[in-house]
C-alpha positions as CSV (number, residue, x, y, z in Angstrom):
1,M,-25.4,13.5,-29.0
2,N,-26.7,11.4,-31.9
3,T,-30.1,12.9,-31.6
4,I,-28.7,16.4,-32.0
5,H,-26.9,15.3,-35.2
6,N,-30.2,13.9,-36.5
7,S,-32.0,17.1,-35.5
8,L,-29.5,19.2,-37.4
9,K,-29.8,17.0,-40.5
10,K,-33.6,17.5,-40.4
11,I,-33.3,21.2,-39.9
12,I,-30.8,21.6,-42.7
13,S,-32.8,19.4,-45.0
14,T,-36.0,21.3,-44.3
15,L,-34.4,24.8,-44.7
16,T,-32.8,23.6,-47.9
17,Q,-36.2,22.4,-49.3
18,K,-37.8,25.7,-48.4
19,S,-34.9,27.8,-49.7
20,Q,-34.5,29.4,-46.3
21,T,-31.5,30.5,-44.3
22,I,-30.3,30.7,-40.7
23,S,-27.7,32.8,-38.8
24,F,-26.5,32.9,-35.2
25,A,-25.5,35.5,-32.7
26,E,-23.7,33.7,-29.8
27,S,-22.2,35.0,-26.6
28,C,-21.8,32.4,-23.8
29,T,-22.0,29.5,-26.3
30,G,-18.9,30.9,-28.0
31,G,-19.7,29.5,-31.5
32,R,-20.9,26.1,-30.4
33,I,-24.2,26.3,-32.3
34,A,-22.4,27.3,-35.5
35,S,-19.9,24.6,-35.0
36,K,-22.6,21.9,-34.6
37,F,-24.3,23.2,-37.9
38,T,-21.1,23.3,-39.9
39,A,-20.3,19.7,-38.9
40,I,-23.2,18.6,-41.0
41,S,-22.8,18.2,-44.8
42,G,-25.1,20.6,-46.6
43,A,-25.0,23.3,-44.0
44,S,-23.5,25.7,-46.5
45,Q,-26.9,25.7,-48.3
46,V,-28.6,27.3,-45.4
47,L,-26.1,28.9,-43.0
48,N,-25.5,32.5,-43.9
49,G,-23.2,33.3,-41.0
50,S,-22.6,33.5,-37.3
51,C,-21.2,36.1,-34.9
52,I,-19.6,35.5,-31.6
53,T,-20.6,38.8,-29.9
54,Y,-19.0,38.3,-26.5
55,S,-18.4,41.9,-25.4
56,N,-21.1,44.5,-24.9
57,Q,-19.3,46.8,-27.3
58,I,-19.5,44.3,-30.1
59,K,-23.1,43.5,-29.3
60,Q,-23.7,47.2,-29.9
61,Q,-21.5,47.7,-32.9
62,W,-22.3,44.5,-34.9
63,L,-25.9,43.8,-33.8
64,G,-27.3,47.2,-32.9
65,V,-28.0,46.3,-29.3
66,K,-28.9,49.6,-27.7
67,H,-26.6,51.0,-24.9
68,S,-29.8,51.7,-22.9
69,T,-30.8,48.0,-23.1
70,L,-27.4,46.9,-21.8
71,E,-27.5,49.6,-19.0
72,N,-31.1,48.9,-17.9
73,F,-31.3,45.1,-18.3
74,G,-27.7,43.8,-18.9
75,A,-26.3,41.6,-21.6
76,V,-27.8,38.5,-20.0
77,S,-31.5,39.5,-20.5
78,E,-34.5,38.9,-22.7
79,A,-34.3,42.5,-23.9
80,C,-30.7,42.1,-25.1
81,V,-31.4,38.7,-26.8
82,L,-34.4,40.1,-28.6
83,E,-32.2,42.9,-30.0
84,M,-29.4,40.4,-30.9
85,L,-32.0,38.3,-32.8
86,T,-33.1,41.3,-34.9
87,G,-29.5,42.5,-35.3
88,I,-28.2,39.2,-36.8
89,Q,-31.3,38.8,-38.9
90,I,-30.7,42.2,-40.5
91,M,-27.0,41.7,-40.8
92,A,-27.2,38.3,-42.4
93,N,-30.6,38.6,-44.1
94,S,-31.7,35.3,-42.7
95,D,-35.1,33.7,-42.4
96,Y,-34.3,32.2,-39.0
97,T,-31.9,33.4,-36.3
98,I,-30.7,32.1,-32.9
99,A,-29.2,34.4,-30.3
100,V,-27.8,33.3,-27.0
101,S,-26.5,35.3,-24.0
102,G,-25.8,33.9,-20.5
103,I,-23.5,33.2,-17.6
104,A,-21.6,30.0,-18.1
105,G,-19.5,30.4,-14.9
106,P,-17.9,29.5,-12.8
107,S,-17.7,33.2,-12.0
108,G,-19.9,36.1,-13.1
109,G,-23.2,35.0,-11.4
110,T,-25.2,37.2,-9.0
111,E,-28.1,36.7,-6.7
112,F,-30.5,37.7,-9.5
113,K,-28.6,36.1,-12.3
114,P,-26.8,33.0,-11.0
115,V,-24.3,31.0,-13.0
116,G,-26.3,28.9,-15.5
117,T,-28.7,31.8,-16.4
118,V,-29.0,31.7,-20.2
119,Y,-31.4,33.5,-22.5
120,I,-31.9,31.8,-25.8
121,G,-33.9,33.4,-28.6
122,I,-35.3,32.1,-31.8
123,L,-36.6,34.3,-34.6
124,T,-38.6,32.6,-37.4
125,P,-40.4,34.1,-40.4
126,I,-43.6,34.2,-38.2
127,D,-42.5,34.9,-34.6
128,K,-39.7,35.4,-32.1
129,E,-39.4,33.9,-28.7
130,V,-36.9,34.1,-25.9
131,Y,-36.5,31.3,-23.4
132,H,-35.1,32.0,-19.9
133,C,-33.1,29.0,-18.8
134,L,-31.2,28.0,-15.7
135,F,-28.7,25.2,-16.5
136,E,-26.5,23.4,-13.9
137,G,-23.1,22.1,-14.3
138,T,-19.6,23.1,-15.2
139,R,-18.9,25.9,-17.7
140,E,-18.6,23.5,-20.6
141,E,-21.7,21.6,-19.5
142,I,-23.7,24.8,-19.4
143,Q,-22.5,25.9,-22.8
144,D,-23.3,22.4,-24.2
145,L,-26.8,22.4,-22.6
146,A,-27.6,25.8,-24.0
147,T,-26.4,24.7,-27.5
148,I,-28.6,21.6,-27.4
149,F,-31.6,23.5,-26.0
150,A,-31.3,26.1,-28.9
151,I,-31.1,23.4,-31.5
152,K,-34.1,21.4,-30.1
153,K,-36.2,24.6,-29.8
154,L,-35.4,25.5,-33.4
155,E,-36.3,22.0,-34.5
156,E,-39.7,22.4,-32.8
157,K,-40.4,25.7,-34.5
158,I,-39.6,24.5,-38.0
159,N,-42.6,22.8,-39.6
160,F,-41.5,19.3,-40.6
């Protein structure tokens, strides 16, 4: 876990130096990404805010996820996470955003979206990308793995 702490310190330092900001829209991670960031001194210089958008209704109301997206693809989908990324970026006026939606289990999985299916999106000033992940473990382990994955991918995307 020390490597995540170091990654976060680098991310916060780099964003501070560049006068850039970040925000999060989390579903299955339940605020874990925001919690990791706020555990680091200096996070207030770069973290604009975070939303835990667990229900489809809140994804629509707060982030502007289209009803048709949820109907056609579901909340656990690339399409939904792309809209969550844009929605939190607009709401918080951030340079970087992370959005996460998935099935942490132990229930809720299907044949096509088994437990551990998580979509993690990262929006930067130059691109946005969504990763389709399949994590294994308990509910807490899946949530932690998704959190760590998101932070590491963000670290890769930020030019150090």
